[in-house]
C-alpha positions in Angstrom: 157.8 127.0 85.2 159.9 124.1 87.0 157.0 121.7 87.6 155.8 121.7 84.2 159.1 121.1 82.6 159.9 118.2 85.3 156.5 116.9 83.8 157.5 116.7 80.4 154.7 119.4 79.6 157.0 122.4 78.8 160.4 123.3 77.9 162.7 126.4 78.1 164.7 127.5 74.9 167.1 130.3 74.6 165.0 133.4 73.2 166.4 133.8 69.5 165.8 137.7 69.6 167.1 138.2 73.1 170.2 136.1 74.2 169.3 136.8 77.7 166.0 135.3 77.3 164.1 132.3 77.3 161.0 131.4 75.4 158.7 128.7 77.2 157.4 126.1 74.4 154.8 123.3 75.2 155.9 119.8 74.4 153.7 117.5 72.5 152.6 115.9 75.9 151.9 119.6 77.0 149.8 120.2 74.1 147.7 117.0 74.5 147.3 117.9 78.3 146.1 121.5 77.3 143.4 120.0 74.8 142.3 117.4 77.1 141.8 120.2 79.7 140.0 122.4 77.1 137.4 119.5 76.3 136.8 119.1 80.3 135.9 122.8 80.6 133.9 123.0 77.5 131.9 120.1 78.5 131.6 121.6 82.2 130.9 125.1 81.1 128.0 123.7 78.9 126.4 121.8 81.8 126.6 125.1 84.3 123.3 126.7 82.9 121.4 123.2 82.7 119.0 124.0 85.7 118.1 126.9 84.1 115.0 127.3 81.8 115.6 128.8 78.4 114.3 132.1 79.4 116.3 132.1 82.2 119.2 131.5 80.2 118.3 134.5 77.8 118.1 136.5 80.6 121.2 135.6 82.2 123.0 136.0 78.9 121.6 139.5 78.5 122.7 140.5 82.1 126.1 139.2 81.4 126.5 141.0 78.1 125.4 144.3 80.0 128.1 143.5 82.7 130.7 143.0 80.1 129.6 146.0 77.9 129.9 148.0 81.1 133.4 146.4 82.5 134.7 146.9 78.7 134.6 150.7 79.3 136.5 150.8 82.6 139.8 149.2 81.6 
């Protein structure tokens, strides 16, 4: 938590419900950085399947869906 706080991205505030605890809050700069990271992530993720044909993407989607269904039952 120290680095984001030093960079002005987050701040600790006393937790109103627990006088011994602190809550972490994003600063406006932190929210901007998070939005920029989300935009970059979305762009990169959209480009990952680019080398695959439409059929390969459908197959991959189906396989991943089956994998997720299987792992959802193991938690």
